[in-house]
CHARMM internal coordinates of N, CA and C (Angstrom, degrees):
IC EDIT
DIST 1 N 1 CA 1.4865
DIST 1 CA 1 C 1.5761
ANGL 1 N 1 CA 1 C 102.97
DIST 1 C 2 N 1.3056
ANGL 1 CA 1 C 2 N 116.52
DIHE 1 N 1 CA 1 C 2 N 130.50
DIST 2 N 2 CA 1.4602
ANGL 1 C 2 N 2 CA 121.32
DIHE 1 CA 1 C 2 N 2 CA 178.81
DIST 2 CA 2 C 1.5545
ANGL 2 N 2 CA 2 C 107.03
DIHE 1 C 2 N 2 CA 2 C -96.92
DIST 2 C 3 N 1.3101
ANGL 2 CA 2 C 3 N 115.24
DIHE 2 N 2 CA 2 C 3 N 143.91
DIST 3 N 3 CA 1.4160
ANGL 2 C 3 N 3 CA 120.52
DIHE 2 CA 2 C 3 N 3 CA 173.98
DIST 3 CA 3 C 1.4873
ANGL 3 N 3 CA 3 C 108.16
DIHE 2 C 3 N 3 CA 3 C -109.19
DIST 3 C 4 N 1.2668
ANGL 3 CA 3 C 4 N 118.94
DIHE 3 N 3 CA 3 C 4 N 141.85
DIST 4 N 4 CA 1.5283
ANGL 3 C 4 N 4 CA 122.98
DIHE 3 CA 3 C 4 N 4 CA 175.40
DIST 4 CA 4 C 1.4986
ANGL 4 N 4 CA 4 C 108.30
DIHE 3 C 4 N 4 CA 4 C -136.14
DIST 4 C 5 N 1.3180
ANGL 4 CA 4 C 5 N 115.53
DIHE 4 N 4 CA 4 C 5 N 155.41
DIST 5 N 5 CA 1.4481
ANGL 4 C 5 N 5 CA 121.35
DIHE 4 CA 4 C 5 N 5 CA -179.83
DIST 5 CA 5 C 1.5460
ANGL 5 N 5 CA 5 C 108.16
DIHE 4 C 5 N 5 CA 5 C 136.32
DIST 5 C 6 N 1.2558
ANGL 5 CA 5 C 6 N 112.30
DIHE 5 N 5 CA 5 C 6 N -170.79
DIST 6 N 6 CA 1.5083
ANGL 5 C 6 N 6 CA 122.23
DIHE 5 CA 5 C 6 N 6 CA -178.17
DIST 6 CA 6 C 1.4374
ANGL 6 N 6 CA 6 C 109.16
DIHE 5 C 6 N 6 CA 6 C -124.45
DIST 6 C 7 N 1.3667
ANGL 6 CA 6 C 7 N 118.05
DIHE 6 N 6 CA 6 C 7 N 136.81
DIST 7 N 7 CA 1.4189
ANGL 6 C 7 N 7 CA 125.10
DIHE 6 CA 6 C 7 N 7 CA 174.51
DIST 7 CA 7 C 1.5232
ANGL 7 N 7 CA 7 C 105.24
DIHE 6 C 7 N 7 CA 7 C -119.86
DIST 7 C 8 N 1.2643
ANGL 7 CA 7 C 8 N 115.26
DIHE 7 N 7 CA 7 C 8 N 123.81
DIST 8 N 8 CA 1.4470
ANGL 7 C 8 N 8 CA 123.16
DIHE 7 CA 7 C 8 N 8 CA -178.36
DIST 8 CA 8 C 1.4589
ANGL 8 N 8 CA 8 C 112.38
DIHE 7 C 8 N 8 CA 8 C -127.94
DIST 8 C 9 N 1.3573
ANGL 8 CA 8 C 9 N 118.71
DIHE 8 N 8 CA 8 C 9 N 128.52
DIST 9 N 9 CA 1.4468
ANGL 8 C 9 N 9 CA 125.80
DIHE 8 CA 8 C 9 N 9 CA 177.98
DIST 9 CA 9 C 1.4673
ANGL 9 N 9 CA 9 C 111.35
DIHE 8 C 9 N 9 CA 9 C -150.23
DIST 9 C 10 N 1.3255
ANGL 9 CA 9 C 10 N 117.21
DIHE 9 N 9 CA 9 C 10 N 163.15
DIST 10 N 10 CA 1.4372
ANGL 9 C 10 N 10 CA 123.26
DIHE 9 CA 9 C 10 N 10 CA 174.93
DIST 10 CA 10 C 1.5017
ANGL 10 N 10 CA 10 C 110.63
DIHE 9 C 10 N 10 CA 10 C -112.28
DIST 10 C 11 N 1.3295
ANGL 10 CA 10 C 11 N 113.38
DIHE 10 N 10 CA 10 C 11 N 129.61
DIST 11 N 11 CA 1.4611
ANGL 10 C 11 N 11 CA 118.40
DIHE 10 CA 10 C 11 N 11 CA -178.31
DIST 11 CA 11 C 1.5440
ANGL 11 N 11 CA 11 C 103.84
DIHE 10 C 11 N 11 CA 11 C -125.08
DIST 11 C 12 N 1.3855
ANGL 11 CA 11 C 12 N 115.90
DIHE 11 N 11 CA 11 C 12 N 123.20
DIST 12 N 12 CA 1.4810
ANGL 11 C 12 N 12 CA 117.75
DIHE 11 CA 11 C 12 N 12 CA 179.54
DIST 12 CA 12 C 1.5423
ANGL 12 N 12 CA 12 C 108.03
DIHE 11 C 12 N 12 CA 12 C -71.71
DIST 12 C 13 N 1.3422
ANGL 12 CA 12 C 13 N 116.97
DIHE 12 N 12 CA 12 C 13 N 135.52
DIST 13 N 13 CA 1.3821
ANGL 12 C 13 N 13 CA 124.29
DIHE 12 CA 12 C 13 N 13 CA -175.85
DIST 13 CA 13 C 1.5638
ANGL 13 N 13 CA 13 C 111.02
DIHE 12 C 13 N 13 CA 13 C -119.31
DIST 13 C 14 N 1.2842
ANGL 13 CA 13 C 14 N 118.06
DIHE 13 N 13 CA 13 C 14 N 139.88
DIST 14 N 14 CA 1.4456
ANGL 13 C 14 N 14 CA 120.89
DIHE 13 CA 13 C 14 N 14 CA 175.16
DIST 14 CA 14 C 1.5411
ANGL 14 N 14 CA 14 C 105.69
DIHE 13 C 14 N 14 CA 14 C -114.32
DIST 14 C 15 N 1.3150
ANGL 14 CA 14 C 15 N 114.86
DIHE 14 N 14 CA 14 C 15 N 137.49
DIST 15 N 15 CA 1.5147
ANGL 14 C 15 N 15 CA 119.92
DIHE 14 CA 14 C 15 N 15 CA 177.72
DIST 15 CA 15 C 1.5816
ANGL 15 N 15 CA 15 C 107.08
DIHE 14 C 15 N 15 CA 15 C 120.82
DIST 15 C 16 N 1.3383
ANGL 15 CA 15 C 16 N 109.92
DIHE 15 N 15 CA 15 C 16 N -174.47
DIST 16 N 16 CA 1.4398
ANGL 15 C 16 N 16 CA 117.58
DIHE 15 CA 15 C 16 N 16 CA -177.00
DIST 16 CA 16 C 1.5162
ANGL 16 N 16 CA 16 C 110.97
DIHE 15 C 16 N 16 CA 16 C -84.74
DIST 16 C 17 N 1.3724
ANGL 16 CA 16 C 17 N 113.65
DIHE 16 N 16 CA 16 C 17 N 161.08
DIST 17 N 17 CA 1.4851
ANGL 16 C 17 N 17 CA 121.62
DIHE 16 CA 16 C 17 N 17 CA 176.48
DIST 17 CA 17 C 1.5464
ANGL 17 N 17 CA 17 C 107.66
DIHE 16 C 17 N 17 CA 17 C -63.34
DIST 17 C 18 N 1.3079
ANGL 17 CA 17 C 18 N 119.95
DIHE 17 N 17 CA 17 C 18 N -39.88
DIST 18 N 18 CA 1.4263
ANGL 17 C 18 N 18 CA 123.70
DIHE 17 CA 17 C 18 N 18 CA 178.93
DIST 18 CA 18 C 1.4956
ANGL 18 N 18 CA 18 C 114.06
DIHE 17 C 18 N 18 CA 18 C -58.97
DIST 18 C 19 N 1.3446
ANGL 18 CA 18 C 19 N 113.84
DIHE 18 N 18 CA 18 C 19 N -42.97
DIST 19 N 19 CA 1.4420
ANGL 18 C 19 N 19 CA 119.47
DIHE 18 CA 18 C 19 N 19 CA 179.08
DIST 19 CA 19 C 1.5183
ANGL 19 N 19 CA 19 C 113.90
DIHE 18 C 19 N 19 CA 19 C -61.41
DIST 19 C 20 N 1.3099
ANGL 19 CA 19 C 20 N 116.24
DIHE 19 N 19 CA 19 C 20 N -45.26
DIST 20 N 20 CA 1.4124
ANGL 19 C 20 N 20 CA 121.22
DIHE 19 CA 19 C 20 N 20 CA -177.29
DIST 20 CA 20 C 1.5450
ANGL 20 N 20 CA 20 C 111.44
DIHE 19 C 20 N 20 CA 20 C -77.05
DIST 20 C 21 N 1.2531
ANGL 20 CA 20 C 21 N 119.13
DIHE 20 N 20 CA 20 C 21 N -30.80
DIST 21 N 21 CA 1.5014
ANGL 20 C 21 N 21 CA 122.15
DIHE 20 CA 20 C 21 N 21 CA 175.73
DIST 21 CA 21 C 1.5655
ANGL 21 N 21 CA 21 C 107.73
DIHE 20 C 21 N 21 CA 21 C -63.62
DIST 21 C 22 N 1.3123
ANGL 21 CA 21 C 22 N 114.63
DIHE 21 N 21 CA 21 C 22 N -43.48
DIST 22 N 22 CA 1.5353
ANGL 21 C 22 N 22 CA 120.25
DIHE 21 CA 21 C 22 N 22 CA -177.21
DIST 22 CA 22 C 1.5307
ANGL 22 N 22 CA 22 C 106.20
DIHE 21 C 22 N 22 CA 22 C -64.61
DIST 22 C 23 N 1.2992
ANGL 22 CA 22 C 23 N 121.86
DIHE 22 N 22 CA 22 C 23 N -40.75
DIST 23 N 23 CA 1.4565
ANGL 22 C 23 N 23 CA 120.87
DIHE 22 CA 22 C 23 N 23 CA 179.22
DIST 23 CA 23 C 1.5378
ANGL 23 N 23 CA 23 C 111.77
DIHE 22 C 23 N 23 CA 23 C -65.53
DIST 23 C 24 N 1.3230
ANGL 23 CA 23 C 24 N 119.53
DIHE 23 N 23 CA 23 C 24 N -44.26
DIST 24 N 24 CA 1.3552
ANGL 23 C 24 N 24 CA 122.20
DIHE 23 CA 23 C 24 N 24 CA 178.12
DIST 24 CA 24 C 1.4986
ANGL 24 N 24 CA 24 C 116.58
DIHE 23 C 24 N 24 CA 24 C -68.46
DIST 24 C 25 N 1.3651
ANGL 24 CA 24 C 25 N 116.13
DIHE 24 N 24 CA 24 C 25 N -35.18
DIST 25 N 25 CA 1.4151
ANGL 24 C 25 N 25 CA 121.60
DIHE 24 CA 24 C 25 N 25 CA -176.91
DIST 25 CA 25 C 1.5538
ANGL 25 N 25 CA 25 C 113.25
DIHE 24 C 25 N 25 CA 25 C -80.94
DIST 25 C 26 N 1.3405
ANGL 25 CA 25 C 26 N 121.15
DIHE 25 N 25 CA 25 C 26 N -42.57
DIST 26 N 26 CA 1.4133
ANGL 25 C 26 N 26 CA 122.32
DIHE 25 CA 25 C 26 N 26 CA -170.33
DIST 26 CA 26 C 1.5351
ANGL 26 N 26 CA 26 C 115.89
DIHE 25 C 26 N 26 CA 26 C -132.06
DIST 26 C 27 N 1.3379
ANGL 26 CA 26 C 27 N 115.46
DIHE 26 N 26 CA 26 C 27 N -2.97
DIST 27 N 27 CA 1.4248
ANGL 26 C 27 N 27 CA 116.50
DIHE 26 CA 26 C 27 N 27 CA -177.89
DIST 27 CA 27 C 1.5364
ANGL 27 N 27 CA 27 C 110.91
DIHE 26 C 27 N 27 CA 27 C -129.12
DIST 27 C 28 N 1.3082
ANGL 27 CA 27 C 28 N 116.51
DIHE 27 N 27 CA 27 C 28 N 41.78
DIST 28 N 28 CA 1.5013
ANGL 27 C 28 N 28 CA 121.77
DIHE 27 CA 27 C 28 N 28 CA -177.03
DIST 28 CA 28 C 1.5164
ANGL 28 N 28 CA 28 C 110.64
DIHE 27 C 28 N 28 CA 28 C -53.72
DIST 28 C 29 N 1.3559
ANGL 28 CA 28 C 29 N 116.48
DIHE 28 N 28 CA 28 C 29 N -35.60
DIST 29 N 29 CA 1.4858
ANGL 28 C 29 N 29 CA 121.65
DIHE 28 CA 28 C 29 N 29 CA -175.80
DIST 29 CA 29 C 1.5423
ANGL 29 N 29 CA 29 C 111.98
DIHE 28 C 29 N 29 CA 29 C -60.18
DIST 29 C 30 N 1.3573
ANGL 29 CA 29 C 30 N 115.85
DIHE 29 N 29 CA 29 C 30 N -17.89
DIST 30 N 30 CA 1.5073
ANGL 29 C 30 N 30 CA 120.21
DIHE 29 CA 29 C 30 N 30 CA -174.45
DIST 30 CA 30 C 1.5595
ANGL 30 N 30 CA 30 C 107.75
DIHE 29 C 30 N 30 CA 30 C -95.29
DIST 30 C 31 N 1.2751
ANGL 30 CA 30 C 31 N 122.21
DIHE 30 N 30 CA 30 C 31 N -6.24
DIST 31 N 31 CA 1.4492
ANGL 30 C 31 N 31 CA 125.76
DIHE 30 CA 30 C 31 N 31 CA -178.56
DIST 31 CA 31 C 1.4608
ANGL 31 N 31 CA 31 C 111.71
DIHE 30 C 31 N 31 CA 31 C -63.07
DIST 31 C 32 N 1.3854
ANGL 31 CA 31 C 32 N 119.49
DIHE 31 N 31 CA 31 C 32 N -49.00
DIST 32 N 32 CA 1.4949
ANGL 31 C 32 N 32 CA 118.26
DIHE 31 CA 31 C 32 N 32 CA -177.78
DIST 32 CA 32 C 1.5621
ANGL 32 N 32 CA 32 C 110.91
DIHE 31 C 32 N 32 CA 32 C -57.84
DIST 32 C 33 N 1.3278
ANGL 32 CA 32 C 33 N 118.83
DIHE 32 N 32 CA 32 C 33 N -31.12
DIST 33 N 33 CA 1.4559
ANGL 32 C 33 N 33 CA 120.94
DIHE 32 CA 32 C 33 N 33 CA 177.17
DIST 33 CA 33 C 1.5294
ANGL 33 N 33 CA 33 C 112.43
DIHE 32 C 33 N 33 CA 33 C -64.84
DIST 33 C 34 N 1.3238
ANGL 33 CA 33 C 34 N 116.28
DIHE 33 N 33 CA 33 C 34 N -35.99
DIST 34 N 34 CA 1.4888
ANGL 33 C 34 N 34 CA 121.59
DIHE 33 CA 33 C 34 N 34 CA -177.71
DIST 34 CA 34 C 1.5569
ANGL 34 N 34 CA 34 C 110.66
DIHE 33 C 34 N 34 CA 34 C -80.51
DIST 34 C 35 N 1.3167
ANGL 34 CA 34 C 35 N 118.88
DIHE 34 N 34 CA 34 C 35 N -41.88
DIST 35 N 35 CA 1.4986
ANGL 34 C 35 N 35 CA 118.78
DIHE 34 CA 34 C 35 N 35 CA -179.89
DIST 35 CA 35 C 1.4837
ANGL 35 N 35 CA 35 C 109.21
DIHE 34 C 35 N 35 CA 35 C -134.65
DIST 35 C 36 N 1.3103
ANGL 35 CA 35 C 36 N 115.93
DIHE 35 N 35 CA 35 C 36 N 59.73
DIST 36 N 36 CA 1.4486
ANGL 35 C 36 N 36 CA 122.31
DIHE 35 CA 35 C 36 N 36 CA -177.62
DIST 36 CA 36 C 1.4832
ANGL 36 N 36 CA 36 C 116.44
DIHE 35 C 36 N 36 CA 36 C -62.71
DIST 36 C 37 N 1.3879
ANGL 36 CA 36 C 37 N 114.28
DIHE 36 N 36 CA 36 C 37 N -20.34
DIST 37 N 37 CA 1.5241
ANGL 36 C 37 N 37 CA 119.15
DIHE 36 CA 36 C 37 N 37 CA 178.56
DIST 37 CA 37 C 1.4955
ANGL 37 N 37 CA 37 C 110.24
DIHE 36 C 37 N 37 CA 37 C -74.01
DIST 37 C 38 N 1.3485
ANGL 37 CA 37 C 38 N 120.74
DIHE 37 N 37 CA 37 C 38 N -13.03
DIST 38 N 38 CA 1.4940
ANGL 37 C 38 N 38 CA 122.03
DIHE 37 CA 37 C 38 N 38 CA 176.74
DIST 38 CA 38 C 1.5428
ANGL 38 N 38 CA 38 C 108.82
DIHE 37 C 38 N 38 CA 38 C -115.24
DIST 38 C 39 N 1.3329
ANGL 38 CA 38 C 39 N 121.02
DIHE 38 N 38 CA 38 C 39 N -44.36
DIST 39 N 39 CA 1.4329
ANGL 38 C 39 N 39 CA 123.99
DIHE 38 CA 38 C 39 N 39 CA -176.69
DIST 39 CA 39 C 1.4775
ANGL 39 N 39 CA 39 C 106.82
DIHE 38 C 39 N 39 CA 39 C -116.84
DIST 39 C 40 N 1.3884
ANGL 39 CA 39 C 40 N 116.47
DIHE 39 N 39 CA 39 C 40 N 117.51
DIST 40 N 40 CA 1.4630
ANGL 39 C 40 N 40 CA 120.95
DIHE 39 CA 39 C 40 N 40 CA -175.82
DIST 40 CA 40 C 1.5163
ANGL 40 N 40 CA 40 C 112.38
DIHE 39 C 40 N 40 CA 40 C -92.71
DIST 40 C 41 N 1.3580
ANGL 40 CA 40 C 41 N 117.72
DIHE 40 N 40 CA 40 C 41 N -28.32
DIST 41 N 41 CA 1.4854
ANGL 40 C 41 N 41 CA 117.26
DIHE 40 CA 40 C 41 N 41 CA -173.85
DIST 41 CA 41 C 1.5672
ANGL 41 N 41 CA 41 C 108.36
DIHE 40 C 41 N 41 CA 41 C -159.44
DIST 41 C 42 N 1.3040
ANGL 41 CA 41 C 42 N 116.76
DIHE 41 N 41 CA 41 C 42 N 146.51
DIST 42 N 42 CA 1.4697
ANGL 41 C 42 N 42 CA 121.73
DIHE 41 CA 41 C 42 N 42 CA 167.93
DIST 42 CA 42 C 1.5428
ANGL 42 N 42 CA 42 C 104.66
DIHE 41 C 42 N 42 CA 42 C -133.99
DIST 42 C 43 N 1.3034
ANGL 42 CA 42 C 43 N 113.10
DIHE 42 N 42 CA 42 C 43 N 126.77
DIST 43 N 43 CA 1.4248
ANGL 42 C 43 N 43 CA 123.04
DIHE 42 CA 42 C 43 N 43 CA -174.52
DIST 43 CA 43 C 1.4785
ANGL 43 N 43 CA 43 C 109.37
DIHE 42 C 43 N 43 CA 43 C -123.20
DIST 43 C 44 N 1.3563
ANGL 43 CA 43 C 44 N 119.13
DIHE 43 N 43 CA 43 C 44 N 130.72
DIST 44 N 44 CA 1.4896
ANGL 43 C 44 N 44 CA 126.85
DIHE 43 CA 43 C 44 N 44 CA 178.61
DIST 44 CA 44 C 1.5399
ANGL 44 N 44 CA 44 C 107.86
DIHE 43 C 44 N 44 CA 44 C -89.58
DIST 44 C 45 N 1.2751
ANGL 44 CA 44 C 45 N 116.95
DIHE 44 N 44 CA 44 C 45 N 127.67
DIST 45 N 45 CA 1.5163
ANGL 44 C 45 N 45 CA 120.45
DIHE 44 CA 44 C 45 N 45 CA 179.63
DIST 45 CA 45 C 1.5054
ANGL 45 N 45 CA 45 C 111.15
DIHE 44 C 45 N 45 CA 45 C -106.94
DIST 45 C 46 N 1.3318
ANGL 45 CA 45 C 46 N 119.99
DIHE 45 N 45 CA 45 C 46 N -37.19
DIST 46 N 46 CA 1.4010
ANGL 45 C 46 N 46 CA 123.62
DIHE 45 CA 45 C 46 N 46 CA 179.29
DIST 46 CA 46 C 1.5457
ANGL 46 N 46 CA 46 C 111.06
DIHE 45 C 46 N 46 CA 46 C -149.89
DIST 46 C 47 N 1.3834
ANGL 46 CA 46 C 47 N 114.85
DIHE 46 N 46 CA 46 C 47 N 135.12
DIST 47 N 47 CA 1.4422
ANGL 46 C 47 N 47 CA 121.77
DIHE 46 CA 46 C 47 N 47 CA -176.62
DIST 47 CA 47 C 1.5246
ANGL 47 N 47 CA 47 C 110.96
DIHE 46 C 47 N 47 CA 47 C 95.21
DIST 47 C 48 N 1.3169
ANGL 47 CA 47 C 48 N 112.98
DIHE 47 N 47 CA 47 C 48 N -167.65
DIST 48 N 48 CA 1.4771
ANGL 47 C 48 N 48 CA 121.98
DIHE 47 CA 47 C 48 N 48 CA 175.90
DIST 48 CA 48 C 1.5367
ANGL 48 N 48 CA 48 C 110.48
DIHE 47 C 48 N 48 CA 48 C -105.21
DIST 48 C 49 N 1.3696
ANGL 48 CA 48 C 49 N 115.32
DIHE 48 N 48 CA 48 C 49 N 158.23
DIST 49 N 49 CA 1.4013
ANGL 48 C 49 N 49 CA 120.67
DIHE 48 CA 48 C 49 N 49 CA 175.56
DIST 49 CA 49 C 1.5202
ANGL 49 N 49 CA 49 C 116.20
DIHE 48 C 49 N 49 CA 49 C -44.24
DIST 49 C 50 N 1.3455
ANGL 49 CA 49 C 50 N 114.99
DIHE 49 N 49 CA 49 C 50 N -44.12
DIST 50 N 50 CA 1.4585
ANGL 49 C 50 N 50 CA 119.23
DIHE 49 CA 49 C 50 N 50 CA -173.91
DIST 50 CA 50 C 1.5173
ANGL 50 N 50 CA 50 C 115.48
DIHE 49 C 50 N 50 CA 50 C -107.82
DIST 50 C 51 N 1.3500
ANGL 50 CA 50 C 51 N 115.36
DIHE 50 N 50 CA 50 C 51 N 15.14
DIST 51 N 51 CA 1.4579
ANGL 50 C 51 N 51 CA 117.76
DIHE 50 CA 50 C 51 N 51 CA 178.42
DIST 51 CA 51 C 1.4723
ANGL 51 N 51 CA 51 C 112.91
DIHE 50 C 51 N 51 CA 51 C -90.27
DIST 51 C 52 N 1.2962
ANGL 51 CA 51 C 52 N 115.31
DIHE 51 N 51 CA 51 C 52 N 147.18
DIST 52 N 52 CA 1.4991
ANGL 51 C 52 N 52 CA 123.97
DIHE 51 CA 51 C 52 N 52 CA 175.69
DIST 52 CA 52 C 1.5175
ANGL 52 N 52 CA 52 C 107.51
DIHE 51 C 52 N 52 CA 52 C -63.31
DIST 52 C 53 N 1.2855
ANGL 52 CA 52 C 53 N 118.14
DIHE 52 N 52 CA 52 C 53 N 133.20
DIST 53 N 53 CA 1.4793
ANGL 52 C 53 N 53 CA 121.97
DIHE 52 CA 52 C 53 N 53 CA 175.82
DIST 53 CA 53 C 1.4486
ANGL 53 N 53 CA 53 C 114.43
DIHE 52 C 53 N 53 CA 53 C 84.50
DIST 53 C 54 N 1.3767
ANGL 53 CA 53 C 54 N 119.50
DIHE 53 N 53 CA 53 C 54 N 5.20
DIST 54 N 54 CA 1.4829
ANGL 53 C 54 N 54 CA 119.96
DIHE 53 CA 53 C 54 N 54 CA 175.52
DIST 54 CA 54 C 1.4848
ANGL 54 N 54 CA 54 C 112.09
DIHE 53 C 54 N 54 CA 54 C -61.03
DIST 54 C 55 N 1.3014
ANGL 54 CA 54 C 55 N 117.76
DIHE 54 N 54 CA 54 C 55 N 146.12
DIST 55 N 55 CA 1.4522
ANGL 54 C 55 N 55 CA 124.89
DIHE 54 CA 54 C 55 N 55 CA 179.16
DIST 55 CA 55 C 1.4860
ANGL 55 N 55 CA 55 C 107.85
DIHE 54 C 55 N 55 CA 55 C -100.52
DIST 55 C 56 N 1.4089
ANGL 55 CA 55 C 56 N 114.07
DIHE 55 N 55 CA 55 C 56 N 119.52
DIST 56 N 56 CA 1.5358
ANGL 55 C 56 N 56 CA 119.10
DIHE 55 CA 55 C 56 N 56 CA -178.46
DIST 56 CA 56 C 1.4684
ANGL 56 N 56 CA 56 C 107.96
DIHE 55 C 56 N 56 CA 56 C -128.77
DIST 56 C 57 N 1.2948
ANGL 56 CA 56 C 57 N 118.62
DIHE 56 N 56 CA 56 C 57 N 151.65
DIST 57 N 57 CA 1.3600
ANGL 56 C 57 N 57 CA 126.26
DIHE 56 CA 56 C 57 N 57 CA 174.24
DIST 57 CA 57 C 1.5821
ANGL 57 N 57 CA 57 C 107.72
DIHE 56 C 57 N 57 CA 57 C -112.74
DIST 57 C 58 N 1.3980
ANGL 57 CA 57 C 58 N 118.25
DIHE 57 N 57 CA 57 C 58 N 126.45
DIST 58 N 58 CA 1.4785
ANGL 57 C 58 N 58 CA 119.77
DIHE 57 CA 57 C 58 N 58 CA 179.74
DIST 58 CA 58 C 1.4692
ANGL 58 N 58 CA 58 C 103.50
DIHE 57 C 58 N 58 CA 58 C -114.94
DIST 58 C 59 N 1.3298
ANGL 58 CA 58 C 59 N 115.25
DIHE 58 N 58 CA 58 C 59 N 129.84
DIST 59 N 59 CA 1.4561
ANGL 58 C 59 N 59 CA 125.30
DIHE 58 CA 58 C 59 N 59 CA 172.70
DIST 59 CA 59 C 1.5448
ANGL 59 N 59 CA 59 C 107.10
DIHE 58 C 59 N 59 CA 59 C -102.90
DIST 59 C 60 N 1.2917
ANGL 59 CA 59 C 60 N 115.96
DIHE 59 N 59 CA 59 C 60 N 115.36
DIST 60 N 60 CA 1.4611
ANGL 59 C 60 N 60 CA 122.40
DIHE 59 CA 59 C 60 N 60 CA -179.32
DIST 60 CA 60 C 1.4963
ANGL 60 N 60 CA 60 C 114.56
DIHE 59 C 60 N 60 CA 60 C -133.13
DIST 60 C 61 N 1.3713
ANGL 60 CA 60 C 61 N 118.17
DIHE 60 N 60 CA 60 C 61 N 165.37
DIST 61 N 61 CA 1.4056
ANGL 60 C 61 N 61 CA 121.67
DIHE 60 CA 60 C 61 N 61 CA 179.39
DIST 61 CA 61 C 1.5426
ANGL 61 N 61 CA 61 C 108.65
DIHE 60 C 61 N 61 CA 61 C -123.56
DIST 61 C 62 N 1.2966
ANGL 61 CA 61 C 62 N 113.68
DIHE 61 N 61 CA 61 C 62 N 129.28
DIST 62 N 62 CA 1.5134
ANGL 61 C 62 N 62 CA 119.15
DIHE 61 CA 61 C 62 N 62 CA 174.61
DIST 62 CA 62 C 1.5326
ANGL 62 N 62 CA 62 C 104.29
DIHE 61 C 62 N 62 CA 62 C -138.09
DIST 62 C 63 N 1.3560
ANGL 62 CA 62 C 63 N 114.49
DIHE 62 N 62 CA 62 C 63 N 79.29
DIST 63 N 63 CA 1.4594
ANGL 62 C 63 N 63 CA 120.01
DIHE 62 CA 62 C 63 N 63 CA -173.93
DIST 63 CA 63 C 1.5333
ANGL 63 N 63 CA 63 C 109.37
DIHE 62 C 63 N 63 CA 63 C 84.33
DIST 63 C 64 N 1.3292
ANGL 63 CA 63 C 64 N 119.60
DIHE 63 N 63 CA 63 C 64 N -55.12
DIST 64 N 64 CA 1.4996
ANGL 63 C 64 N 64 CA 122.89
DIHE 63 CA 63 C 64 N 64 CA 173.01
DIST 64 CA 64 C 1.4912
ANGL 64 N 64 CA 64 C 105.71
DIHE 63 C 64 N 64 CA 64 C -128.62
DIST 64 C 65 N 1.3305
ANGL 64 CA 64 C 65 N 117.92
DIHE 64 N 64 CA 64 C 65 N 164.93
DIST 65 N 65 CA 1.4542
ANGL 64 C 65 N 65 CA 121.44
DIHE 64 CA 64 C 65 N 65 CA -177.62
DIST 65 CA 65 C 1.4892
ANGL 65 N 65 CA 65 C 111.32
DIHE 64 C 65 N 65 CA 65 C -80.35
DIST 65 C 66 N 1.3489
ANGL 65 CA 65 C 66 N 115.23
DIHE 65 N 65 CA 65 C 66 N 135.95
DIST 66 N 66 CA 1.4545
ANGL 65 C 66 N 66 CA 125.56
DIHE 65 CA 65 C 66 N 66 CA 176.62
DIST 66 CA 66 C 1.4342
ANGL 66 N 66 CA 66 C 111.18
DIHE 65 C 66 N 66 CA 66 C -128.83
DIST 66 C 67 N 1.3539
ANGL 66 CA 66 C 67 N 120.36
DIHE 66 N 66 CA 66 C 67 N 157.15
DIST 67 N 67 CA 1.4217
ANGL 66 C 67 N 67 CA 124.24
DIHE 66 CA 66 C 67 N 67 CA 171.13
DIST 67 CA 67 C 1.5006
ANGL 67 N 67 CA 67 C 108.17
DIHE 66 C 67 N 67 CA 67 C -118.94
DIST 67 C 68 N 1.3578
ANGL 67 CA 67 C 68 N 119.47
DIHE 67 N 67 CA 67 C 68 N 127.30
DIST 68 N 68 CA 1.4594
ANGL 67 C 68 N 68 CA 120.56
DIHE 67 CA 67 C 68 N 68 CA -176.51
DIST 68 CA 68 C 1.4905
ANGL 68 N 68 CA 68 C 105.51
DIHE 67 C 68 N 68 CA 68 C -120.66
END
COOR INIT
IC SEED 1 N 1 CA 1 C
IC BUILD
């Protein structure tokens, strides 16, 4: 079953913009360690972590567990 739509939330961040950009751009695998109560897992299926067009699966919780 495919899920479509937009999920928008605000998360307070501490640190520099560069630090957070680096995490989102090339260190997605570290995000569950930082906010494991929301994002449980990030898996790469095709491409590299920091390559454009890479296919990733994000397992997250918003009330109930979803996979995006």
